[in-house]
N, C-alpha and C positions, 0 to 999 in steps of 0.2 A: 353477464359476460365473465368468462373465466380469466383468471390471472395467468400470466406467463408461466409461473411455477406450477399451477394446477394443470396446464396443458402439458408441460414436461412430465409431470407425475403420471398423467393419463397415458401419454405415449409410452413411457417406460413400463407401466403396468400392462398395457396391451402387448408389448413385446414379451414380457414374462409369461403371459397367457398363451403365447404361441402365435400371435398374429404376425404376419409377415411385415417386414420393415417397409416394403413398397406400399402395402395397404395402409399402414399407419400414416405414411407420408402423404398419400392421396387424401385420406380422411381429414388430416389436420392441415393440409395445404402447406407442407414444409418440404425442404429438399432432403435427400438422403444424407448429405453432409451435415445438415443441422441435426437430424435425428441421431446420427452416430456421435456427433460432438456431445449432444445431451447425454447419450448413453455412457460415454467415456467419463464425463464430468459428474453426472448426477445419479448414476445407477444405484439403486437401493435407498435413495432419499425420498422423504415425503415432501409435500409442497412447502411446509414451514421450514424444513431443513434446507431446501433449495433456496428459499428467500434469505435465510440466515447466511448461507455460504456465499451467495451473490453479494449481499451487503458487506460481509467481511472482506471479500475480494476487492470491492470498490474502495473500502476504507484503506486496505493495504496499498492499493495503487496510489491513493491520495497521500498517504504517509510517506511512501517511497519518493514521491515527487517533492514533498516538503523537505525530506532529509537531503535530497540532492541539492535543492535550492539553498538550504541552510549551510550545507558543506561548502558550496560555492561562495556564499556570503562570508563565511568564516575565513576562507582562503584569501578573498579580496581584502578583508579587514586586516588580516595578518600581514599581507603585502604592504598595506598602507603603514602599519606600525613599523615594519622592518625598514621601510624607506624614509620615514619621517622622524622616528624617535631613536636616538642613539641608545645603546644598551644601558648606560648609566641612568638615563632619564626614565627608562622603562621601570627600573627598580623603584623609583620615586612614586610611580603611579599605583603601586600595589595597595597601600593603605586606603587611598581614596576609592579604588574599585571595590575593596572588601567592605568599606562602609556603605557603599551604594547597593551592593548585591550580596545575596547569601551564597558566598563562594569561598572555597578554601584557598589558602596561600599557594599551595601546589598547583591548583587549577589556574589561578591568575598567572602564575609564572609560566605555565604551558601556553596559555593564550597570548601572553606577551613575548613569547619565543625566548624565554630565559632558561628553559630546560630542554 
């Protein structure tokens, strides 16, 4: 059984050889929309490159989701700091944070909303 990327490569190769899109779609049992999406996204790539691109896109989506969640977490924690620690008490926290984490004084000050 062929992989998805091999089917995409076959469809695009057939198109390069002059086979009509409707014929390709009928043979592979795909819609015109699917074929043209493949052509737009993967034209000129072989199956290995298609797999690699697809994997990179999935990884990128996951990383974007994680960055969004971490940004939200950071904002929530900074709101807690802002509402629970007076500015002078935040200064006192800097040495302890730096002992516990590999972080610079400037970064700690930013995170504690001192800069």
